[in-house]
C-alpha positions as CSV (number, residue, x, y, z in Angstrom):
1,Q,2.8,13.6,14.3
2,V,2.8,11.0,12.3
3,R,0.9,11.6,8.7
4,L,0.1,9.2,5.6
5,V,-1.0,10.3,2.5
6,E,-1.2,8.3,-0.2
7,Y,-1.3,9.3,-4.4
8,G,-1.3,7.4,-7.2
9,G,-5.0,5.6,-7.5
10,G,-7.7,6.1,-10.1
11,L,-9.1,3.5,-13.0
12,V,-6.9,1.5,-14.6
13,Q,-8.2,-1.0,-17.4
14,P,-7.8,-5.3,-16.7
15,G,-4.4,-5.8,-17.1
16,G,-3.0,-2.6,-17.0
17,S,-0.5,-0.9,-14.1
18,L,-0.6,1.4,-11.4
19,R,2.3,2.7,-8.7
20,L,1.0,4.1,-5.2
21,S,2.9,6.5,-3.3
22,C,2.9,7.1,0.4
23,V,4.8,9.6,1.8
24,V,5.4,9.8,5.7
25,S,6.0,12.3,7.7
26,G,7.0,13.7,11.3
27,G,9.8,10.9,11.0
28,I,10.7,7.2,10.0
29,L,12.7,6.7,13.5
30,G,11.0,3.4,15.1
31,I,9.4,2.2,12.5
32,N,9.2,-1.6,12.0
33,V,6.8,-2.3,9.3
34,M,4.9,-0.8,6.5
35,G,2.3,-1.9,4.6
36,W,-0.6,-1.7,2.0
37,Y,-4.4,-2.4,3.1
38,R,-7.2,-2.8,1.0
39,Q,-10.8,-2.5,1.8
40,A,-13.4,-3.3,-0.9
41,P,-17.0,-2.2,-1.0
42,G,-18.8,-4.3,1.5
43,K,-15.6,-6.6,2.6
44,Q,-13.3,-6.4,5.1
45,R,-9.7,-4.7,5.3
46,E,-7.4,-6.8,4.2
47,M,-3.6,-6.6,4.2
48,V,-2.0,-6.6,0.7
49,T,1.1,-6.1,2.0
50,L,4.5,-5.2,4.3
51,I,7.9,-4.5,4.1
52,T,10.2,-4.7,7.7
53,D,12.5,-2.6,8.7
54,T,15.2,-5.5,7.2
55,D,13.2,-5.5,4.1
56,S,11.4,-8.8,4.7
57,T,8.5,-9.2,2.8
58,T,5.1,-10.6,2.8
59,Y,2.4,-10.3,0.8
60,K,-1.7,-11.8,-0.4
61,D,-1.7,-15.3,-2.0
62,S,-3.7,-13.3,-4.8
63,V,-0.9,-10.4,-5.5
64,K,1.8,-12.8,-5.0
65,G,4.1,-12.0,-8.6
66,R,1.9,-9.4,-9.5
67,F,2.3,-6.6,-6.9
68,T,5.6,-5.5,-5.5
69,I,6.1,-3.2,-2.2
70,S,9.1,-1.5,-2.2
71,R,10.3,1.7,0.3
72,D,13.0,4.8,-0.1
73,S,13.7,5.9,3.7
74,A,15.8,9.1,2.3
75,K,12.0,10.4,0.8
76,K,10.6,9.1,3.4
77,T,8.4,6.9,0.9
78,M,6.8,3.4,0.3
79,Y,5.5,2.1,-2.8
80,L,3.5,-0.5,-4.4
81,Q,4.2,-1.2,-7.8
82,M,0.7,-3.3,-8.9
83,N,0.7,-4.7,-12.1
84,S,-1.7,-7.2,-14.7
85,L,-4.7,-5.4,-12.5
86,K,-7.9,-7.8,-12.0
87,P,-11.4,-6.2,-11.5
88,E,-11.4,-8.0,-8.2
89,D,-8.5,-5.5,-7.4
90,T,-10.8,-2.5,-6.8
91,A,-11.1,-1.0,-3.8
92,V,-9.6,1.7,-1.6
93,Y,-5.6,1.3,-0.5
94,Y,-4.5,2.2,2.6
95,C,-0.8,2.5,3.7
96,N,-0.1,1.4,7.2
97,I,3.3,2.0,9.4
98,L,3.7,0.0,12.5
99,K,6.0,2.9,14.8
100,Y,7.1,2.1,18.1
101,G,3.8,-0.7,18.3
102,I,1.5,2.2,17.2
103,D,-0.4,1.8,14.2
104,H,-0.8,4.6,11.8
105,W,-3.3,4.8,8.6
106,G,-3.5,6.7,5.9
107,K,-6.3,8.3,4.5
108,G,-6.7,6.1,1.2
109,T,-6.6,6.4,-2.5
110,L,-9.5,4.5,-4.7
111,V,-7.8,2.6,-7.3
112,T,-10.9,1.0,-9.8
113,V,-10.2,-1.9,-12.3
114,S,-12.6,-1.9,-14.9
115,S,-12.7,-1.7,-18.4
């Protein structure tokens, strides 16, 4: 059974940094795409960044140059390094994987950017 657990959320001041981690259990074979999504209060969930099994990456325009996605297959972990955070980055961040054509989600971790 696939399970995703996010770590690293919290409160940070504008301009600060956070690194989120997503640990995958249940095996990584068959994972084609991994990604981070977020949902701000009162808004729909949106894609933040994706990374494929060939390490091709995609970023939402508003996070380009500030956020970096990476993965460590040996540790079965995906990361999201977030720099120069802005109040509009405040949201619950969710880890997602597409494995054998099926989406799997973590429960999310809250990131609050505020002074």
